[in-house]
TIFI-546791 format. One record per residue (C-alpha): x, y, z; residue in three letters. Coordinates in nm, 4 decimals, always signed. Example, Ala and Ser with C-alpha at 12.3 -4.5 7.8 and 13.67 -1.06 7.14 Angstrom:
2
ATOM          X          Y          Z   resn
ATOM    +1.2300    -0.4500    +0.7800    ala
ATOM    +1.3670    -0.1060    +0.7140    ser
//
This chain:
455
ATOM          X          Y          Z   resn
ATOM    -0.5025    -1.8761    -2.4603    met
ATOM    -0.4357    -1.9842    -2.1232    gly
ATOM    -0.5799    -1.9390    -1.7599    asp
ATOM    -0.4378    -1.5806    -1.7239    tyr
ATOM    -0.6593    -1.2879    -1.7479    ala
ATOM    -0.7377    -0.9526    -1.6307    val
ATOM    -1.1158    -0.9461    -1.5304    thr
ATOM    -1.2076    -0.6418    -1.3491    asp
ATOM    -1.4110    -0.7327    -1.0425    pro
ATOM    -1.6255    -0.4195    -1.0451    ala
ATOM    -1.7619    -0.4633    -1.3737    thr
ATOM    -1.7174    -0.8497    -1.4654    gly
ATOM    -1.5112    -0.7169    -1.7969    glu
ATOM    -1.2444    -0.9497    -1.9282    val
ATOM    -0.9852    -0.6750    -2.0141    val
ATOM    -0.7001    -0.8749    -2.1501    arg
ATOM    -0.5902    -1.2525    -2.1571    gln
ATOM    -0.2174    -1.3718    -2.1693    tyr
ATOM    -0.1069    -1.7033    -2.3029    ala
ATOM    +0.0260    -1.9752    -2.0637    thr
ATOM    +0.3865    -2.0615    -2.1144    ile
ATOM    +0.4806    -2.3717    -2.3045    thr
ATOM    +0.6532    -2.6669    -2.1337    asp
ATOM    +0.9427    -2.5635    -2.3659    glu
ATOM    +0.9218    -2.2199    -2.2348    gly
ATOM    +0.9257    -2.3286    -1.9083    leu
ATOM    +1.2188    -2.5498    -1.9309    arg
ATOM    +1.4054    -2.2228    -2.0674    glu
ATOM    +1.3119    -2.0127    -1.7848    ala
ATOM    +1.4665    -2.2605    -1.5477    val
ATOM    +1.7885    -2.2882    -1.7522    arg
ATOM    +1.8039    -1.9057    -1.7444    arg
ATOM    +1.7515    -1.8797    -1.3845    ala
ATOM    +2.0238    -2.1644    -1.3064    asp
ATOM    +2.2773    -1.9769    -1.5539    ala
ATOM    +2.2110    -1.6449    -1.3576    ala
ATOM    +2.2737    -1.8223    -1.0348    tyr
ATOM    +2.5914    -1.9328    -1.1571    arg
ATOM    +2.6980    -1.5867    -1.2209    asp
ATOM    +2.4915    -1.3912    -0.9640    trp
ATOM    +2.6399    -1.5638    -0.6408    arg
ATOM    +3.0024    -1.5314    -0.7217    thr
ATOM    +3.0348    -1.2682    -0.9572    gly
ATOM    +2.8574    -1.0013    -0.7685    thr
ATOM    +2.9060    -0.8853    -0.4053    thr
ATOM    +2.6598    -0.8294    -0.1427    val
ATOM    +2.6596    -0.4382    -0.1590    ala
ATOM    +2.6183    -0.4684    -0.5588    glu
ATOM    +2.3149    -0.6906    -0.5131    arg
ATOM    +2.1542    -0.4737    -0.2335    ala
ATOM    +2.1922    -0.1835    -0.4387    glu
ATOM    +2.0117    -0.3249    -0.7356    leu
ATOM    +1.7482    -0.4404    -0.4962    val
ATOM    +1.7278    -0.0924    -0.3525    arg
ATOM    +1.6864    +0.0563    -0.7138    thr
ATOM    +1.3676    -0.2121    -0.7300    val
ATOM    +1.2217    -0.0257    -0.4396    gly
ATOM    +1.3001    +0.3041    -0.5994    asp
ATOM    +1.1254    +0.2206    -0.9377    leu
ATOM    +0.8021    +0.0996    -0.7367    his
ATOM    +0.7760    +0.4527    -0.5866    val
ATOM    +0.8512    +0.6162    -0.9228    glu
ATOM    +0.5855    +0.3980    -1.0814    arg
ATOM    +0.3343    +0.3926    -0.8080    arg
ATOM    +0.0534    +0.5624    -1.0342    asp
ATOM    +0.0783    +0.2795    -1.2844    glu
ATOM    +0.1161    -0.0076    -1.0402    leu
ATOM    -0.1406    +0.0940    -0.8120    ala
ATOM    -0.3989    +0.1450    -1.1100    ala
ATOM    -0.3099    -0.2105    -1.2295    ile
ATOM    -0.4172    -0.3818    -0.9013    ile
ATOM    -0.7421    -0.1881    -0.8826    val
ATOM    -0.8346    -0.3208    -1.2128    arg
ATOM    -0.6933    -0.6717    -1.1570    glu
ATOM    -0.8579    -0.7493    -0.8097    met
ATOM    -1.0657    -0.4540    -0.6957    gly
ATOM    -0.8004    -0.3135    -0.4418    lys
ATOM    -0.9114    +0.0628    -0.3443    pro
ATOM    -0.6971    +0.2863    -0.4798    ile
ATOM    -0.5721    +0.4606    -0.1664    ala
ATOM    -0.4920    +0.0950    -0.0416    gln
ATOM    -0.3292    +0.0022    -0.3581    ala
ATOM    -0.1020    +0.3214    -0.3139    tyr
ATOM    -0.0242    +0.2082    +0.0368    gly
ATOM    +0.0479    -0.1788    -0.0948    glu
ATOM    +0.3067    -0.0285    -0.3472    val
ATOM    +0.4632    +0.1683    -0.0848    asp
ATOM    +0.5001    -0.0920    +0.1365    phe
ATOM    +0.6709    -0.3119    -0.0969    ala
ATOM    +0.9175    -0.0670    -0.1798    ala
ATOM    +0.9861    -0.0165    +0.1928    asp
ATOM    +1.0743    -0.3871    +0.2050    ile
ATOM    +1.2967    -0.3738    -0.0812    tyr
ATOM    +1.4880    -0.0755    +0.0724    arg
ATOM    +1.4765    -0.2331    +0.4259    tyr
ATOM    +1.6675    -0.5381    +0.3127    tyr
ATOM    +1.9068    -0.3233    +0.0958    ala
ATOM    +1.9676    -0.1338    +0.4224    asp
ATOM    +2.0323    -0.4640    +0.6534    ile
ATOM    +2.2224    -0.6849    +0.4355    ser
ATOM    +2.5628    -0.6099    +0.5553    pro
ATOM    +2.4443    -0.6862    +0.9186    glu
ATOM    +2.2174    -0.9767    +0.7702    met
ATOM    +2.5121    -1.1490    +0.5803    leu
ATOM    +2.7867    -1.0892    +0.8460    arg
ATOM    +2.9509    -1.3990    +0.9666    asp
ATOM    +2.8131    -1.5109    +1.3029    glu
ATOM    +3.0866    -1.6100    +1.5468    pro
ATOM    +3.0069    -1.9280    +1.7715    ile
ATOM    +3.1963    -1.9289    +2.1149    arg
ATOM    +3.3868    -2.2784    +2.1342    leu
ATOM    +3.3231    -2.4727    +2.4370    leu
ATOM    +3.6567    -2.6765    +2.3644    ala
ATOM    +3.9661    -2.6566    +2.1444    gly
ATOM    +4.1499    -2.3539    +1.9832    glu
ATOM    +4.0630    -2.1679    +1.6738    gly
ATOM    +3.7185    -2.0348    +1.5503    ser
ATOM    +3.3953    -2.1068    +1.4453    ala
ATOM    +3.1562    -1.9047    +1.2223    val
ATOM    +2.8031    -1.9372    +1.0758    ile
ATOM    +2.8305    -1.7969    +0.6885    arg
ATOM    +2.5179    -1.7390    +0.5306    arg
ATOM    +2.5122    -1.8237    +0.1442    ser
ATOM    +2.2562    -1.8889    -0.1274    pro
ATOM    +2.0930    -2.2168    -0.2194    leu
ATOM    +2.0267    -2.1485    -0.5837    gly
ATOM    +1.7039    -2.1151    -0.8020    val
ATOM    +1.3789    -2.0660    -0.5822    leu
ATOM    +1.0139    -2.0854    -0.6847    leu
ATOM    +0.7733    -1.8413    -0.5570    gly
ATOM    +0.4027    -1.9228    -0.5901    ile
ATOM    +0.1880    -1.5931    -0.5017    met
ATOM    -0.1786    -1.5031    -0.4400    pro
ATOM    -0.3859    -1.2338    -0.5976    trp
ATOM    -0.4702    -1.0384    -0.2765    asn
ATOM    -0.1381    -0.8446    -0.2317    phe
ATOM    +0.0343    -0.8809    -0.6000    pro
ATOM    +0.3338    -0.6437    -0.5016    tyr
ATOM    +0.3774    -0.7133    -0.1289    tyr
ATOM    +0.3680    -1.0848    -0.1402    gln
ATOM    +0.6278    -1.0723    -0.4165    val
ATOM    +0.8644    -0.8255    -0.2294    ala
ATOM    +0.8721    -1.0237    +0.0944    arg
ATOM    +1.0024    -1.3384    -0.0912    phe
ATOM    +1.2062    -1.2002    -0.3731    ala
ATOM    +1.3963    -0.9098    -0.1717    ala
ATOM    +1.5930    -1.0943    +0.0894    pro
ATOM    +1.6793    -1.3921    -0.1294    asn
ATOM    +1.7913    -1.1646    -0.4173    leu
ATOM    +2.0340    -0.9767    -0.1595    val
ATOM    +2.1331    -1.3384    -0.0450    leu
ATOM    +2.2724    -1.4573    -0.3990    gly
ATOM    +1.9443    -1.6747    -0.4999    asn
ATOM    +1.7544    -1.6252    -0.8500    thr
ATOM    +1.3816    -1.6452    -0.8706    ile
ATOM    +1.1262    -1.8022    -1.0645    leu
ATOM    +0.7704    -1.6318    -1.0079    leu
ATOM    +0.4425    -1.7758    -1.0529    lys
ATOM    +0.1810    -1.5236    -0.9907    his
ATOM    -0.1974    -1.5725    -0.9713    ala
ATOM    -0.3780    -1.6309    -1.3050    pro
ATOM    -0.5821    -1.2951    -1.2118    gln
ATOM    -0.2616    -1.0721    -1.1892    cys
ATOM    -0.0960    -1.1158    -1.5112    pro
ATOM    -0.0596    -0.7238    -1.5713    glu
ATOM    +0.1193    -0.6730    -1.2231    ser
ATOM    +0.3379    -0.9791    -1.2568    ala
ATOM    +0.4735    -0.8237    -1.6020    leu
ATOM    +0.5038    -0.4752    -1.4401    ala
ATOM    +0.6968    -0.6383    -1.1656    ile
ATOM    +0.9453    -0.8523    -1.4023    glu
ATOM    +0.9830    -0.5228    -1.5911    arg
ATOM    +1.0958    -0.3208    -1.2900    ile
ATOM    +1.3624    -0.5975    -1.2384    phe
ATOM    +1.4826    -0.5962    -1.5900    arg
ATOM    +1.5025    -0.1910    -1.5823    asp
ATOM    +1.6810    -0.1993    -1.2334    ala
ATOM    +1.9729    -0.3903    -1.3957    gly
ATOM    +1.9226    -0.7380    -1.3141    phe
ATOM    +2.0763    -1.0039    -1.5243    pro
ATOM    +1.8856    -1.2063    -1.7571    asp
ATOM    +1.7630    -1.5056    -1.5328    gly
ATOM    +1.7952    -1.3131    -1.2198    gly
ATOM    +1.3774    -1.2393    -1.1866    tyr
ATOM    +1.1753    -1.4745    -1.4187    val
ATOM    +0.7983    -1.4550    -1.4240    asn
ATOM    +0.6420    -1.7535    -1.5567    val
ATOM    +0.2435    -1.7871    -1.6659    phe
ATOM    +0.2551    -2.1587    -1.5553    ala
ATOM    -0.0548    -2.4038    -1.4920    thr
ATOM    -0.0335    -2.5817    -1.1521    asn
ATOM    +0.0554    -2.9251    -1.3397    ala
ATOM    +0.3588    -2.7421    -1.4873    gln
ATOM    +0.4729    -2.6135    -1.1447    ile
ATOM    +0.4875    -2.9749    -1.0313    glu
ATOM    +0.7623    -3.0366    -1.2930    ser
ATOM    +0.9659    -2.7221    -1.1709    val
ATOM    +0.9517    -2.8121    -0.8043    ile
ATOM    +1.0839    -3.1533    -0.9197    ala
ATOM    +1.3509    -2.9955    -1.1330    asp
ATOM    +1.7017    -3.0665    -0.9371    pro
ATOM    +1.8068    -2.6816    -1.0201    arg
ATOM    +1.5337    -2.5598    -0.8112    val
ATOM    +1.6379    -2.5718    -0.4482    gln
ATOM    +1.3089    -2.4340    -0.2501    gly
ATOM    +0.9863    -2.3352    -0.2828    val
ATOM    +0.7871    -2.0689    -0.1176    ser
ATOM    +0.3890    -2.0390    -0.1492    leu
ATOM    +0.1365    -1.8027    -0.0053    thr
ATOM    -0.2197    -1.9168    -0.0499    gly
ATOM    -0.4873    -2.1656    +0.0325    ser
ATOM    -0.4455    -2.4822    +0.2430    glu
ATOM    -0.5260    -2.6950    -0.0503    arg
ATOM    -0.2530    -2.5419    -0.2561    ala
ATOM    -0.0337    -2.5515    +0.0557    gly
ATOM    -0.0721    -2.9259    +0.0861    ala
ATOM    -0.0107    -2.9919    -0.3007    ala
ATOM    +0.2807    -2.7879    -0.2908    val
ATOM    +0.4274    -2.9402    +0.0372    ala
ATOM    +0.3476    -3.2776    -0.1055    glu
ATOM    +0.5597    -3.2120    -0.4286    ala
ATOM    +0.8560    -3.0467    -0.2502    ala
ATOM    +0.8368    -3.3375    +0.0120    gly
ATOM    +0.8643    -3.5960    -0.2745    arg
ATOM    +1.1753    -3.3964    -0.4121    asn
ATOM    +1.3442    -3.3158    -0.0879    leu
ATOM    +1.3117    -2.9359    -0.1252    lys
ATOM    +1.2969    -2.6839    +0.1190    lys
ATOM    +0.9444    -2.5283    +0.1701    val
ATOM    +0.8006    -2.2137    +0.3269    val
ATOM    +0.4115    -2.1827    +0.3447    leu
ATOM    +0.2052    -1.8977    +0.4319    glu
ATOM    -0.1714    -2.0024    +0.4325    leu
ATOM    -0.5122    -1.9148    +0.5615    gly
ATOM    -0.6022    -1.7636    +0.8936    gly
ATOM    -0.8919    -1.6967    +1.0929    ser
ATOM    -0.7457    -1.4403    +1.3292    asp
ATOM    -0.9144    -1.3626    +1.7081    pro
ATOM    -0.9524    -1.0358    +1.8061    phe
ATOM    -0.9877    -1.0705    +2.2068    ile
ATOM    -1.1411    -0.7681    +2.3733    leu
ATOM    -1.1050    -0.8043    +2.7829    leu
ATOM    -1.1202    -0.4192    +2.8890    ser
ATOM    -1.0882    -0.0704    +2.7486    thr
ATOM    -1.0925    +0.2731    +2.8423    gly
ATOM    -1.2353    +0.3795    +2.4857    asp
ATOM    -1.4812    +0.1355    +2.3335    leu
ATOM    -1.4920    +0.3667    +2.0121    asp
ATOM    -1.1434    +0.3462    +1.9380    ala
ATOM    -1.1278    -0.0432    +1.9831    val
ATOM    -1.4517    -0.0605    +1.7350    val
ATOM    -1.2847    +0.1743    +1.4861    ala
ATOM    -0.9605    -0.0924    +1.4932    asp
ATOM    -1.1839    -0.3671    +1.4763    ala
ATOM    -1.3691    -0.2557    +1.1765    ala
ATOM    -1.0237    -0.1526    +1.0005    ala
ATOM    -0.8728    -0.4710    +1.0759    ala
ATOM    -1.1874    -0.6809    +0.9468    arg
ATOM    -1.2413    -0.4436    +0.6221    leu
ATOM    -0.8542    -0.3893    +0.5195    asp
ATOM    -0.8039    -0.5043    +0.1518    asn
ATOM    -1.2182    -0.5767    +0.1323    asn
ATOM    -1.1786    -0.8089    +0.3972    gly
ATOM    -0.9377    -1.0547    +0.2013    gln
ATOM    -0.6509    -1.0645    +0.4089    ser
ATOM    -0.4880    -1.3795    +0.5693    cys
ATOM    -0.3945    -1.2062    +0.8812    asn
ATOM    -0.7207    -0.9828    +0.9074    ala
ATOM    -0.9256    -0.9738    +1.2616    ala
ATOM    -1.1823    -1.2476    +1.1635    lys
ATOM    -1.3517    -1.3709    +1.5100    arg
ATOM    -1.4103    -1.1035    +1.7613    phe
ATOM    -1.4173    -1.2425    +2.1070    ile
ATOM    -1.5499    -1.0185    +2.3634    val
ATOM    -1.6220    -1.0363    +2.7439    val
ATOM    -1.9730    -1.0578    +2.8511    asp
ATOM    -1.9786    -0.7059    +3.0236    arg
ATOM    -1.8552    -0.5176    +2.6857    leu
ATOM    -2.0531    -0.7783    +2.4287    tyr
ATOM    -2.3531    -0.5819    +2.3670    glu
ATOM    -2.2252    -0.2350    +2.3205    pro
ATOM    -1.9323    -0.3700    +2.0918    phe
ATOM    -2.1673    -0.5633    +1.8916    leu
ATOM    -2.3786    -0.2694    +1.8351    glu
ATOM    -2.1147    -0.0521    +1.7845    lys
ATOM    -1.9166    -0.2563    +1.5359    leu
ATOM    -2.2442    -0.3505    +1.3167    thr
ATOM    -2.3160    +0.0317    +1.2937    ala
ATOM    -1.9448    +0.0819    +1.1978    ala
ATOM    -1.9452    -0.1737    +0.9257    leu
ATOM    -2.2804    -0.0605    +0.8030    ala
ATOM    -2.0791    +0.2884    +0.7449    asp
ATOM    -1.8522    +0.1328    +0.5347    ser
ATOM    -2.0604    -0.0008    +0.2033    gln
ATOM    -1.8763    -0.1065    -0.0919    pro
ATOM    -1.7927    +0.1257    -0.3678    gly
ATOM    -1.6021    +0.2287    -0.6785    asp
ATOM    -1.2646    +0.1359    -0.6097    pro
ATOM    -1.1175    +0.3814    -0.8133    thr
ATOM    -1.2330    +0.6510    -0.6080    arg
ATOM    -0.9604    +0.7855    -0.3416    pro
ATOM    -1.2483    +0.7791    -0.0502    asp
ATOM    -1.3515    +0.4263    -0.1236    thr
ATOM    -1.2719    +0.2073    +0.2049    ala
ATOM    -1.4400    -0.1044    +0.0449    leu
ATOM    -1.4338    -0.2226    -0.2950    gly
ATOM    -1.5708    -0.5603    -0.4598    pro
ATOM    -1.4496    -0.8857    -0.3966    leu
ATOM    -1.1852    -1.0253    -0.6070    ser
ATOM    -1.3933    -1.2484    -0.8365    ser
ATOM    -1.7612    -1.3887    -0.9030    ala
ATOM    -1.6097    -1.7081    -0.7681    ala
ATOM    -1.4816    -1.5360    -0.4249    ala
ATOM    -1.8213    -1.3577    -0.3765    ala
ATOM    -2.0061    -1.6651    -0.4394    asp
ATOM    -1.8206    -1.8760    -0.2079    arg
ATOM    -1.8441    -1.6207    +0.0739    leu
ATOM    -2.2109    -1.6113    +0.0062    gln
ATOM    -2.2406    -2.0083    +0.0522    asp
ATOM    -2.0564    -1.9578    +0.3648    gln
ATOM    -2.2936    -1.7373    +0.5097    leu
ATOM    -2.5853    -1.9226    +0.3915    asp
ATOM    -2.4445    -2.2338    +0.5576    arg
ATOM    -2.3647    -2.0779    +0.8911    ala
ATOM    -2.7300    -1.9327    +0.9236    val
ATOM    -2.8602    -2.2710    +0.8223    ala
ATOM    -2.6715    -2.4248    +1.1215    his
ATOM    -2.8347    -2.1743    +1.3683    gly
ATOM    -2.6100    -1.8412    +1.3394    ala
ATOM    -2.7593    -1.4936    +1.3398    thr
ATOM    -2.7021    -1.2734    +1.0647    leu
ATOM    -2.6598    -0.9183    +1.1121    his
ATOM    -2.6435    -0.7873    +0.7632    ala
ATOM    -2.5681    -0.4277    +0.6980    thr
ATOM    -2.6578    -0.3968    +0.3292    gly
ATOM    -2.7177    -0.6017    -0.0003    glu
ATOM    -2.4680    -0.7675    -0.2064    arg
ATOM    -2.4569    -0.6288    -0.5733    his
ATOM    -2.2707    -0.8732    -0.7906    gly
ATOM    -1.8987    -0.8733    -0.6817    asn
ATOM    -1.9686    -0.5789    -0.4403    phe
ATOM    -2.0601    -0.7571    -0.0941    phe
ATOM    -2.1991    -0.5384    +0.1870    ala
ATOM    -2.0372    -0.6333    +0.5437    pro
ATOM    -2.2138    -0.8470    +0.7673    ala
ATOM    -2.1840    -0.9725    +1.1194    val
ATOM    -2.2621    -1.3351    +1.2409    leu
ATOM    -2.3322    -1.4102    +1.6255    thr
ATOM    -2.4569    -1.7202    +1.7963    gly
ATOM    -2.2227    -1.9478    +1.6116    ile
ATOM    -2.2573    -2.2853    +1.7713    gly
ATOM    -1.9735    -2.5579    +1.8181    arg
ATOM    -2.1142    -2.7574    +1.5886    asp
ATOM    -2.1529    -2.5006    +1.3185    asn
ATOM    -1.9207    -2.5259    +1.0089    pro
ATOM    -1.8427    -2.1527    +1.0330    ala
ATOM    -1.6827    -2.1787    +1.3602    arg
ATOM    -1.3664    -2.3375    +1.2157    his
ATOM    -1.3826    -2.1843    +0.8576    glu
ATOM    -1.2135    -1.8729    +0.7154    glu
ATOM    -1.4163    -1.5952    +0.6002    phe
ATOM    -1.2387    -1.4015    +0.3015    phe
ATOM    -1.4701    -1.1004    +0.2919    gly
ATOM    -1.6160    -0.8638    +0.5077    pro
ATOM    -1.7691    -1.0797    +0.7613    val
ATOM    -1.7224    -1.0541    +1.1420    ala
ATOM    -1.7998    -1.3237    +1.3339    ser
ATOM    -1.8590    -1.2105    +1.7157    val
ATOM    -1.8639    -1.4606    +2.0268    tyr
ATOM    -1.9412    -1.3684    +2.3757    arg
ATOM    -1.7131    -1.5258    +2.6584    val
ATOM    -1.7292    -1.4844    +3.0283    ala
ATOM    -1.3495    -1.4027    +3.1160    asp
ATOM    -1.0031    -1.4556    +3.0079    glu
ATOM    -0.9792    -1.8176    +3.0400    glu
ATOM    -1.2795    -1.8751    +2.8008    glu
ATOM    -1.1465    -1.5844    +2.5553    ala
ATOM    -0.8119    -1.7804    +2.5089    ile
ATOM    -1.0286    -2.1214    +2.4837    glu
ATOM    -1.2108    -1.9545    +2.1957    val
ATOM    -0.9216    -1.8149    +2.0174    ala
ATOM    -0.7515    -2.1306    +1.9971    asn
ATOM    -1.0604    -2.3337    +1.8843    asp
ATOM    -0.9531    -2.3162    +1.5025    thr
ATOM    -0.7372    -2.5185    +1.2808    pro
ATOM    -0.5503    -2.1729    +1.1953    phe
ATOM    -0.2888    -1.9935    +1.3683    gly
ATOM    -0.1562    -1.7075    +1.1807    leu
ATOM    -0.2237    -1.3700    +1.3697    gly
ATOM    -0.4183    -1.2296    +1.6575    ser
ATOM    -0.5178    -0.9229    +1.8417    tyr
ATOM    -0.5554    -0.8483    +2.2214    val
ATOM    -0.6871    -0.5260    +2.3786    tyr
ATOM    -0.6817    -0.4802    +2.7249    thr
ATOM    -0.5753    -0.2086    +2.9853    thr
ATOM    -0.3987    -0.4751    +3.2099    asp
ATOM    -0.0146    -0.5154    +3.0808    pro
ATOM    +0.0314    -0.8037    +3.2852    glu
ATOM    -0.2872    -0.9613    +3.1343    gln
ATOM    -0.1637    -0.8680    +2.7869    ala
ATOM    +0.1426    -1.0740    +2.8437    gln
ATOM    -0.0075    -1.3700    +2.9859    arg
ATOM    -0.2852    -1.3920    +2.7174    val
ATOM    -0.0226    -1.3419    +2.4469    ala
ATOM    +0.1821    -1.6383    +2.6047    asp
ATOM    -0.1212    -1.8784    +2.5650    arg
ATOM    -0.2341    -1.7797    +2.2145    ile
ATOM    -0.1628    -2.0434    +1.9609    glu
ATOM    -0.0467    -1.7877    +1.6745    ala
ATOM    +0.2528    -1.7029    +1.5092    gly
ATOM    +0.1926    -1.3247    +1.5763    met
ATOM    +0.0379    -1.1294    +1.8641    val
ATOM    -0.0599    -0.7687    +1.8502    phe
ATOM    -0.1493    -0.5818    +2.1712    val
ATOM    -0.3988    -0.2836    +2.1492    asn
ATOM    -0.3221    -0.1922    +1.7767    leu
ATOM    -0.3958    -0.3525    +1.4340    val
ATOM    -0.2646    -0.3107    +1.0776    leu
ATOM    +0.0908    -0.2812    +1.2303    ala
ATOM    +0.2908    -0.4963    +0.9975    asp
ATOM    +0.6238    -0.3728    +0.9139    gly
ATOM    +0.9227    -0.4830    +0.7012    ala
ATOM    +1.1512    -0.5590    +1.0157    glu
ATOM    +0.8685    -0.7844    +1.1774    leu
ATOM    +0.8731    -1.1488    +1.0844    pro
ATOM    +0.5358    -1.2717    +0.9499    phe
ATOM    +0.4099    -1.6372    +0.9599    gly
ATOM    +0.1902    -1.8793    +1.1413    gly
ATOM    +0.1474    -2.2048    +1.3132    val
ATOM    -0.1039    -2.5087    +1.2859    lys
ATOM    -0.2761    -2.5071    +0.9413    arg
ATOM    -0.1690    -2.1545    +0.8888    ser
ATOM    +0.1557    -2.2704    +0.7620    gly
ATOM    +0.5239    -2.3156    +0.8162    thr
ATOM    +0.8321    -2.0675    +0.8126    gly
ATOM    +0.8703    -1.6769    +0.8450    arg
ATOM    +0.8992    -1.4172    +0.5990    glu
ATOM    +1.0099    -1.0358    +0.6615    leu
ATOM    +1.2529    -0.9338    +0.9345    gly
ATOM    +1.5621    -1.1194    +1.0126    arg
ATOM    +1.3936    -1.4646    +1.0473    leu
ATOM    +1.2538    -1.4338    +0.6802    gly
ATOM    +1.5934    -1.3721    +0.5261    ala
ATOM    +1.7238    -1.7217    +0.6802    asp
ATOM    +1.4418    -1.9334    +0.5249    glu
ATOM    +1.6201    -1.9970    +0.1906    phe
ATOM    +1.9986    -1.9492    +0.3095    ala
ATOM    +2.2609    -2.2099    +0.3711    asn
ATOM    +2.3840    -2.1590    +0.7169    lys
ATOM    +2.7310    -2.3051    +0.6601    lys
ATOM    +2.9400    -2.3927    +0.9646    leu
ATOM    +3.3254    -2.2894    +0.8943    ile
ATOM    +3.5386    -2.4281    +1.2067    arg
ATOM    +3.9189    -2.3302    +1.1883    met
ATOM    +4.2044    -2.4597    +1.3686    ala
//
């Protein structure tokens, strides 16, 4: 057997194991995807491809009970959030089906000299490889696959080893939607095998969502082989509180942004940066709000916080907390850890020499910083190797614009959280990665933006 297995994080039970693909099987998967591309790009119209993608979205809704139950079992997502993820994935497929005529319309260029015309025409590149994580098994695939399939690319998809059943369920949906053999191919491949896929001349690009380490390895392999790469890596997003007329509402948003997906979201609010006059009441209220959200059975519809995704994830988070305290931070614990069920925690007093200051906490841990004013808030917000998302709370619209301009991040949300949308581009800067997914920008990453100049 291979590395792919369903291990229920709530119980530790290994539910089922799956064999890793053979080298010959992997070569055949690439061949199938390449053969499908030859017919897919020229033998179908944009409208036909869009309708198949729309059907994929419809099947997500039709099978939402099955799909939601799978990821609760695979990675511990609370069932209500699992339904939300399935529905969001469906929205993404339908969104790209809806905007495809506009998305792929020729873009005219106004000529500065000479007669005739010039346009930019978007066309596919070929076979693309997606390497996806465990924390959003359906959503991550949707935002990569949907625009590229409408465009005319074909997809090889390597999912996380702990998500084999959701990976197979997605592949089955594409097959049942009417996609040709090879249009979307799931591969249970090892990391070593994936290097050979990136090197294959038939594969034209690779998109990875995952850790910094994985991103560096994939970028290195892609660079050696001159392949286009999109990377969505970690984040340690700042949540800046400068002023408010309703502190309770801000705290509710802060807690929701920290605990979503059991705290295991790349763009979750993780560092709470609060001006001095609001620091004490905010800290008291946030600690109490997190204490009210103790982890529970992820199959119950009223559970807001389930277990962490695995024993390894829980042990890693525990090690981070222990090291942070050893270097002088104060731990405000809100409960006890039981196996992979990790109670929320709050850290304060994180000094500049504390390793916790520059790490990503992938779990229900909130770091709270006291600052004197707007200037110091921006300084602390940018004091991170990451630059994915960010949040700004203020009652001053001019201040909101000013701070948003100076934050070193790919996304800024002002006075709201959990506001991702199919139409909104997603991505970061610095060590959070390169490129964008979702929205109009996400559809351009693996397109040949071809100039056609006519006399």
